[in-house]
MDTraj code that builds the backbone (N, CA, C; nanometers):
import mdtraj as md
import numpy as np

residues = "UNK UNK UNK UNK UNK UNK UNK UNK UNK UNK UNK UNK UNK UNK UNK UNK UNK UNK UNK UNK UNK UNK UNK UNK UNK UNK UNK UNK UNK UNK UNK UNK UNK UNK UNK UNK UNK UNK UNK UNK UNK UNK UNK UNK UNK UNK UNK UNK UNK UNK UNK UNK UNK UNK UNK UNK UNK UNK UNK UNK UNK UNK UNK UNK UNK UNK UNK UNK UNK UNK UNK UNK UNK UNK UNK UNK UNK UNK UNK UNK UNK UNK UNK UNK UNK UNK UNK UNK UNK UNK".split()
xyz = np.array([
    [0.0841, -0.1170, 0.0000],
    [0.0000, 0.0000, 0.0000],
    [0.0893, 0.1242, 0.0000],
    [0.0560, 0.2207, -0.0842],
    [0.1352, 0.3422, -0.0954],
    [0.1036, 0.4380, 0.0190],
    [0.2071, 0.4962, 0.0771],
    [0.1906, 0.5917, 0.1863],
    [0.1687, 0.7321, 0.1280],
    [0.0670, 0.8031, 0.1783],
    [0.0392, 0.9387, 0.1334],
    [0.1021, 1.0387, 0.2303],
    [0.1569, 1.1448, 0.1751],
    [0.2158, 1.2488, 0.2573],
    [0.1083, 1.3406, 0.3126],
    [0.1309, 1.3904, 0.4332],
    [0.0410, 1.4866, 0.4950],
    [0.0615, 1.6220, 0.4277],
    [-0.0476, 1.6889, 0.3923],
    [-0.0373, 1.8212, 0.3314],
    [-0.0142, 1.9249, 0.4404],
    [0.0940, 1.9984, 0.4294],
    [0.1308, 2.0939, 0.5338],
    [0.0586, 2.2275, 0.5197],
    [0.0004, 2.2548, 0.4038],
    [-0.0738, 2.3794, 0.3837],
    [-0.2111, 2.3460, 0.3262],
    [-0.2996, 2.4446, 0.3286],
    [-0.4363, 2.4231, 0.2835],
    [-0.4749, 2.5301, 0.1829],
    [-0.5554, 2.4906, 0.0854],
    [-0.6089, 2.5869, -0.0098],
    [-0.7415, 2.6361, 0.0485],
    [-0.7549, 2.7672, 0.0606],
    [-0.8745, 2.8292, 0.1166],
    [-0.9309, 2.9268, 0.0134],
    [-1.0624, 2.9253, -0.0037],
    [-1.1300, 3.0161, -0.0949],
    [-1.2094, 3.1165, -0.0115],
    [-1.1991, 3.2434, -0.0480],
    [-1.2743, 3.3505, 0.0184],
    [-1.3657, 3.4157, -0.0842],
    [-1.4905, 3.4452, -0.0443],
    [-1.5833, 3.5110, -0.1353],
    [-1.6941, 3.5809, -0.0579],
    [-1.7675, 3.6652, -0.1297],
    [-1.8874, 3.7314, -0.0783],
    [-2.0073, 3.6738, -0.1511],
    [-2.1151, 3.6489, -0.0782],
    [-2.2366, 3.6003, -0.1430],
    [-2.3304, 3.7184, -0.1671],
    [-2.4474, 3.6893, -0.2183],
    [-2.5411, 3.7953, -0.2556],
    [-2.6229, 3.8481, -0.1383],
    [-2.6114, 3.7897, -0.0211],
    [-2.6893, 3.8366, 0.0937],
    [-2.6418, 3.9758, 0.1361],
    [-2.7348, 4.0620, 0.1675],
    [-2.7011, 4.1994, 0.2048],
    [-2.6126, 4.2060, 0.3286],
    [-2.6351, 4.1161, 0.4216],
    [-2.5604, 4.1178, 0.5475],
    [-2.4316, 4.0339, 0.5427],
    [-2.3927, 3.9857, 0.4262],
    [-2.2744, 3.9000, 0.4136],
    [-2.1464, 3.9776, 0.4449],
    [-2.0669, 3.9225, 0.5353],
    [-1.9367, 3.9819, 0.5685],
    [-1.8230, 3.9011, 0.5068],
    [-1.8565, 3.7958, 0.4330],
    [-1.7562, 3.7148, 0.3652],
    [-1.7529, 3.5723, 0.4169],
    [-1.7018, 3.4841, 0.3335],
    [-1.6887, 3.3422, 0.3668],
    [-1.5460, 3.2982, 0.3360],
    [-1.4898, 3.2144, 0.4207],
    [-1.3585, 3.1527, 0.3999],
    [-1.3756, 3.0033, 0.4223],
    [-1.3497, 2.9232, 0.3201],
    [-1.3651, 2.7782, 0.3338],
    [-1.2458, 2.7051, 0.2774],
    [-1.2050, 2.6029, 0.3498],
    [-1.0980, 2.5162, 0.3044],
    [-1.1494, 2.4268, 0.1924],
    [-1.0665, 2.4037, 0.0911],
    [-1.1034, 2.3192, -0.0223],
    [-1.0425, 2.1804, -0.0023],
    [-1.1286, 2.0787, 0.0048],
    [-1.0836, 1.9404, 0.0205],
    [-1.1128, 1.8570, -0.1037],
    [-1.1302, 1.9214, -0.2183],
    [-1.1549, 1.8510, -0.3435],
    [-1.0408, 1.7534, -0.3711],
    [-1.0749, 1.6286, -0.4045],
    [-0.9724, 1.5259, -0.4208],
    [-0.8707, 1.5635, -0.5275],
    [-0.9175, 1.6102, -0.6424],
    [-0.8266, 1.6437, -0.7518],
    [-0.7305, 1.7552, -0.7149],
    [-0.7802, 1.8569, -0.6478],
    [-0.6952, 1.9688, -0.6074],
    [-0.5941, 1.9256, -0.5008],
    [-0.6379, 1.8448, -0.4048],
    [-0.5463, 1.7951, -0.3007],
    [-0.4403, 1.7029, -0.3599],
    [-0.4780, 1.6223, -0.4570],
    [-0.3815, 1.5329, -0.5223],
    [-0.2789, 1.6134, -0.6022],
    [-0.3242, 1.7188, -0.6706],
    [-0.2328, 1.8078, -0.7409],
    [-0.1351, 1.8731, -0.6430],
    [-0.1867, 1.9159, -0.5286],
    [-0.1022, 1.9768, -0.4267],
    [0.0001, 1.8760, -0.3731],
    [-0.0423, 1.7526, -0.3528],
    [0.0482, 1.6492, -0.3013],
    [0.1583, 1.6172, -0.4019],
    [0.1214, 1.6090, -0.5325],
    [0.2186, 1.5702, -0.6345],
    [0.3075, 1.6848, -0.6815],
    [0.2491, 1.8050, -0.6957],
    [0.3247, 1.9147, -0.7573],
    [0.3472, 2.0344, -0.6669],
    [0.2885, 2.0323, -0.5466],
    [0.3131, 2.1405, -0.4518],
    [0.1985, 2.2394, -0.4400],
    [0.2078, 2.3209, -0.3363],
    [0.1023, 2.4168, -0.3050],
    [0.0864, 2.5239, -0.4125],
    [0.1964, 2.5679, -0.4714],
    [0.1880, 2.6720, -0.5745],
    [0.1055, 2.6249, -0.6943],
    [0.1222, 2.5001, -0.7341],
    [0.0456, 2.4454, -0.8465],
    [-0.1027, 2.4372, -0.8117],
    [-0.1344, 2.3994, -0.6878],
    [-0.2742, 2.3891, -0.6457],
    [-0.3398, 2.5268, -0.6403],
    [-0.2693, 2.6256, -0.5897],
    [-0.3240, 2.7618, -0.5832],
    [-0.3436, 2.8171, -0.7237],
    [-0.2478, 2.7934, -0.8136],
    [-0.2606, 2.8386, -0.9521],
    [-0.3827, 2.7752, -1.0183],
    [-0.4040, 2.6458, -0.9973],
    [-0.5201, 2.5755, -1.0539],
    [-0.6500, 2.6304, -0.9963],
    [-0.6530, 2.6569, -0.8653],
    [-0.7738, 2.7100, -0.8029],
    [-0.8051, 2.8494, -0.8559],
    [-0.7028, 2.9302, -0.8776],
    [-0.7240, 3.0640, -0.9357],
    [-0.7783, 3.0531, -1.0776],
    [-0.7280, 2.9570, -1.1538],
    [-0.7759, 2.9353, -1.2905],
    [-0.9233, 2.8946, -1.2898],
    [-0.9606, 2.8017, -1.2011],
    [-1.0981, 2.7534, -1.1948],
    [-1.1942, 2.8581, -1.1413],
    [-1.1458, 2.9479, -1.0571],
    [-1.2341, 3.0482, -0.9970],
    [-1.2486, 3.1739, -1.0827],
    [-1.1911, 3.1737, -1.2034],
    [-1.2117, 3.2842, -1.2973],
    [-1.3513, 3.2682, -1.3567],
    [-1.4452, 3.3498, -1.3121],
    [-1.5844, 3.3351, -1.3536],
    [-1.6090, 3.3768, -1.4976],
    [-1.5100, 3.4321, -1.5632],
    [-1.5217, 3.4619, -1.7065],
    [-1.5012, 3.3374, -1.7914],
    [-1.4333, 3.2365, -1.7380],
    [-1.4045, 3.1157, -1.8149],
    [-1.4727, 2.9900, -1.7599],
    [-1.5062, 2.9880, -1.6313],
    [-1.5676, 2.8701, -1.5699],
    [-1.6910, 2.9094, -1.4886],
    [-1.7848, 2.8170, -1.4821],
    [-1.9041, 2.8345, -1.3972],
    [-1.8817, 2.7530, -1.2705],
    [-1.8005, 2.8028, -1.1817],
    [-1.7567, 2.7306, -1.0620],
    [-1.8701, 2.7134, -0.9612],
    [-1.8882, 2.5917, -0.9147],
    [-1.9857, 2.5588, -0.8100],
    [-1.9138, 2.4763, -0.7041],
    [-1.9574, 2.4903, -0.5793],
    [-1.8980, 2.4174, -0.4676],
    [-1.9944, 2.3112, -0.4163],
    [-1.9406, 2.1955, -0.3793],
    [-2.0144, 2.0957, -0.3031],
    [-1.9657, 2.1107, -0.1597],
    [-2.0568, 2.1469, -0.0698],
    [-2.0193, 2.1732, 0.0689],
    [-2.0509, 2.0538, 0.1573],
    [-1.9743, 2.0397, 0.2626],
    [-1.9987, 1.9375, 0.3635],
    [-1.9564, 1.9929, 0.4983],
    [-2.0062, 1.9303, 0.6033],
    [-1.9653, 1.9742, 0.7369],
    [-1.9123, 1.8553, 0.8159],
    [-1.8659, 1.8837, 0.9356],
    [-1.8083, 1.7816, 1.0214],
    [-1.9064, 1.7453, 1.1319],
    [-1.9063, 1.6203, 1.1723],
    [-1.9993, 1.5729, 1.2741],
    [-1.9870, 1.6533, 1.4030],
    [-1.8647, 1.6800, 1.4457],
    [-1.8437, 1.7517, 1.5721],
    [-1.8634, 1.9024, 1.5594],
    [-1.8668, 1.9535, 1.4366],
    [-1.8843, 2.0970, 1.4122],
    [-1.9893, 2.1171, 1.3026],
    [-2.1172, 2.0900, 1.3316],
    [-2.2195, 2.0921, 1.2270],
    [-2.2460, 2.2286, 1.1653],
    [-2.2021, 2.3362, 1.2268],
    [-2.2255, 2.4685, 1.1690],
    [-2.1059, 2.5191, 1.0881],
    [-1.9971, 2.4430, 1.0834],
    [-1.8783, 2.4781, 1.0053],
    [-1.8775, 2.3965, 0.8770],
    [-1.8568, 2.4633, 0.7632],
    [-1.8613, 2.3945, 0.6349],
    [-1.7263, 2.3980, 0.5647],
    [-1.7031, 2.2964, 0.4814],
    [-1.5835, 2.2823, 0.3994],
    [-1.6273, 2.2591, 0.2559],
    [-1.5411, 2.2936, 0.1619],
    [-1.5673, 2.2631, 0.0214],
    [-1.5089, 2.1244, -0.0047],
    [-1.5972, 2.0265, -0.0235],
    [-1.5509, 1.8887, -0.0413],
    [-1.5436, 1.8488, -0.1877],
    [-1.5945, 1.9341, -0.2753],
    [-1.5877, 1.9047, -0.4174],
    [-1.6080, 2.0309, -0.4994],
    [-1.5540, 2.0282, -0.6198],
    [-1.5662, 2.1402, -0.7127],
    [-1.6316, 2.0929, -0.8415],
    [-1.7151, 2.1750, -0.8991],
    [-1.7717, 2.1505, -1.0312],
    [-1.7457, 2.2760, -1.1115],
    [-1.6772, 2.2639, -1.2230],
    [-1.6292, 2.3818, -1.2951],
    [-1.6400, 2.3650, -1.4468],
    [-1.7626, 2.3532, -1.5002],
    [-1.7752, 2.3446, -1.6451],
    [-1.7294, 2.4758, -1.7097],
    [-1.6746, 2.4632, -1.8291],
    [-1.6317, 2.5828, -1.9022],
    [-1.7535, 2.6650, -1.9392],
    [-1.7378, 2.7948, -1.9302],
    [-1.8438, 2.8883, -1.9657],
    [-1.8502, 2.8985, -2.1182],
    [-1.9719, 2.8916, -2.1725],
    [-1.9876, 2.9050, -2.3176],
    [-2.0385, 3.0455, -2.3481],
    [-2.0385, 3.0807, -2.4736],
    [-2.0870, 3.2123, -2.5165],
    [-2.2392, 3.2166, -2.5273],
    [-2.3052, 3.1019, -2.5055],
    [-2.4504, 3.0980, -2.5157],
    [-2.5123, 3.1650, -2.3931],
    [-2.6301, 3.2180, -2.4079],
    [-2.6952, 3.2897, -2.2994],
    [-2.7618, 3.1976, -2.1991],
    [-2.7892, 3.0733, -2.2326],
    [-2.8580, 2.9847, -2.1383],
    [-2.7668, 2.8853, -2.0749],
])
top = md.Topology()
chain = top.add_chain()
for i, resn in enumerate(residues, 1):
    res = top.add_residue(resn, chain, resSeq=i)
    for name in ("N", "CA", "C"):
        top.add_atom(name, md.element.get_by_symbol(name[0]), res)
traj = md.Trajectory(xyz[None], top)
């Protein structure tokens, strides 16, 4: 069985939602593909990929959120969905 290295840093995404009272959100990204990229090529490669995917001019980025049993009010990004944006209006 192959041993996996512990990731010493974390990729975190910060954003504002459409709610009037929103002061901002910061969530750790635990997407398997992004974590595997970070493990194989380093944190800089993972951050560069996350910046590329979060460009809303090229991708329609969506988050799959999950929480922890012991902290039900704290959420993490456990998956990313990022289809390329097309020039079509729908």
